LUMNUPA-96067 format. One line per field, with one value per residue (C-alpha): residue in three letters; x, y, z negated; residue number from 1. Coordinates in nm, 4 decimals. Each point is the difference from the previous one (the first is absolute). Layout:
! LUMNUPA-96067
type = [ALA ...];
u = [X ...];
v = [Y ...];
w = [Z ...];
seq = [NUM ...];
***
This chain:
! LUMNUPA-96067
type = [MET ASN ASN ASP ASP PHE GLU LYS TYR TYR GLU SER GLN GLU ALA ASN GLU ASP SER LYS SER ASP ALA ASN VAL ILE LEU PHE LEU VAL ILE VAL SER VAL ILE ALA MET THR TYR TRP VAL ALA GLY GLN];
u = [4.5157 -0.3174 -0.0671 0.0571 0.3148 0.0971 -0.1205 0.1910 0.3173 -0.0125 -0.1052 0.3610 0.2437 0.2369 -0.1563 -0.0649 0.3608 0.1050 -0.2630 0.1636 0.3411 -0.0955 -0.1609 0.2997 0.2113 -0.2001 -0.0473 0.3981 0.0440 -0.2436 0.1824 0.3484 -0.1367 -0.1363 0.3214 0.1914 -0.2108 0.0050 0.3967 -0.0172 -0.2319 0.2032 0.3206 -0.1456];
v = [12.2324 -0.0934 -0.2654 0.2075 0.1018 -0.3672 -0.1151 0.3046 -0.0937 -0.3553 0.0423 0.0877 -0.3152 0.2421 0.0496 -0.3761 -0.0769 0.2724 -0.1114 -0.3795 0.1059 0.1935 -0.2887 -0.2051 0.2606 0.0104 -0.3889 -0.0582 0.2759 -0.2049 -0.3204 0.1591 0.1227 -0.3021 -0.1734 0.2530 -0.0261 -0.3795 0.0413 0.2716 -0.2023 -0.3307 0.1999 0.1333];
w = [-9.5972 0.1456 0.2774 0.3001 -0.1186 -0.0451 0.3404 0.1863 -0.1977 0.0743 0.3573 0.1360 0.0081 -0.1376 -0.3087 -0.0319 0.0177 -0.2232 -0.2707 0.0484 -0.0285 -0.3325 -0.1116 0.0734 -0.1814 -0.3228 -0.0153 0.0562 -0.3184 -0.1885 0.0667 -0.0803 -0.3566 -0.0931 0.0919 -0.1827 -0.3153 0.0080 -0.0200 -0.2476 -0.2159 0.0396 -0.0734 -0.3491];
seq = [1 2 3 4 5 6 7 8 9 10 11 12 13 14 15 16 17 18 19 20 21 22 23 24 25 26 27 28 29 30 31 32 33 34 35 36 37 38 39 40 41 42 43 44];
***
C-alpha cells in the first residue's frame, strides 16, 4: 500500500470510523485473551 492509497482510504469519514471500530475490536480481543490467560495460569 503506497501513500496515495493510504490518503485516499483515510480521506473518507466512514473509512476512519471503520478503522477505529476494527481497532477497538482487536483491542477488546487482546484484553480478553490476556484476562483469559491470567485466569488459566492462576488456575494451574
